[in-house]
Every structure is written in C-alpha cells, then in structure tokens.
N, C-alpha and C positions, 0 to 999 in steps of 0.2 A: 475416615479417607483423609489423608494428609495434604495438604496443599504449600509447595514450596514455591518459592520466588523463581527460580532459574527452571528453565526447561532439561528434563534428563534425554529424552528421547530425542532420534535424532528429525523427526519430525517437527517435534518442537523447537528446538533450533532452528531448522528453515525455517519456520514460522514467524518466529522473530527476528531472524536474519532481512527476511524480505519485507518486515514491517521498519527496521531501521535504513534498508537502500531503499524504500521509497520515498521515507523520512526524507531522505539526504536527495532524492530528486527532486523535491519540491522545494529543498533550498536552494539547489541549483538551479531551477527556474526564475529562483525568484532574485538571486545572484548576476543571472542573465540579462534578468529585466532592469536590475538598477546600476549593475558597475558598469555593463558593456552597452547600454542604451537600446537596448532591442524593443520593439514597439509591435504591436499585434496589429493584424490586416484585417481583413474585409471578414475574411474566413476563418475557421480554425486552423485550418491547414496553410496558410498565405505566409506563413513564416515558419518552418519547421525547424529551425533552432528552438524557438519553443515550444512547437508542436508535440515533439519526439521525449524529452522527459517527462513533461505531463503524460501522456500515452504510457511510458514506460512506469512510472510511476504509478497512475492507475492500475495497469496491469500487475504490479508487484504487492498491489494493496488487495487487491481480488485473490491473488495465489495464497497470499501470506492467511486469510479468510478461509480457503480451501483446504491448504495444509493442515491449520490449526486445528478446525475441524476433523480432518481425518486423524489427527495426533491424538484429539481428545476421545475420539469412538473407538479407533483401532488401536493405540499405544494407552489407554488411559492416562494421556500425560495429564497431571494435574498441577500445573503453575499460573500462578499470577498473570505472567509475562506472556504466553500461550492467551491466555483469556484476555488481555486486552488487544493482544492483536488478533483475536478474531472478533471483538466488536468493533475496532477502528476499522478492521478489512471489510465488515461487513456493510459501515457507512459511506467507506471508499464508494466499495460496488452500488451499494443505493445511491448516493449522488450522481454516480457517472451513471447509472440508468436513468435515474430522472432528468439529468442535465442534457441526453440526446433523448429523447422521445419529444416529441412533438406537442404541443400545449392547445 
C-alpha cells in the first residue's frame, strides 16, 4: 500500500477542497468580527451575517468527512490530505453535534 500526499481520485480532491473551503469560511467569520465590528446577539441566529458563514463552514466540514470516507472505501484513495480531511471533518461534525445537544 503506497500512501501519497496529494489525492488522485475525484472524491479525494473534493474532500480536500471542501476542507479548504471550510477553513476559508471560518477565516471569513473572524474577519467579519474583527474588521467590520460585527457582534453576536442573544441567540445564534440573531446576526445572520455571522451565522451563515459558520453554518456553511460546519456543513462543508461534515461533507469533507463523508466524501473522504467514501473516497477511502470506494476509490481506495490513500493520501495524507484525505486522511487529514477525514480527521478534521470528524472533529468538526463532533463539535457541531455536541454544541447543539442540551446539557
């Protein structure tokens, strides 16, 4: 089994691209806070300018995890970036699920 750095399958490339898109949306979120002085409100949905990038970042992270798993199982994609996107996507999904469950 040979492990490469860059993915060669289309699903592997999509998984890595979605992870990069997720990171860019989180950077956009923090830019909106620091540069444009956006503030959150009492609830999660009270400022949609901040809510939409975070929901899209979470969704892209979860899709990165799912597509990475499919790439490894179906296409036998063995690349470091796909494995990293699976790990980070799993952590994003886990955090999103744990953040919305009542304590």
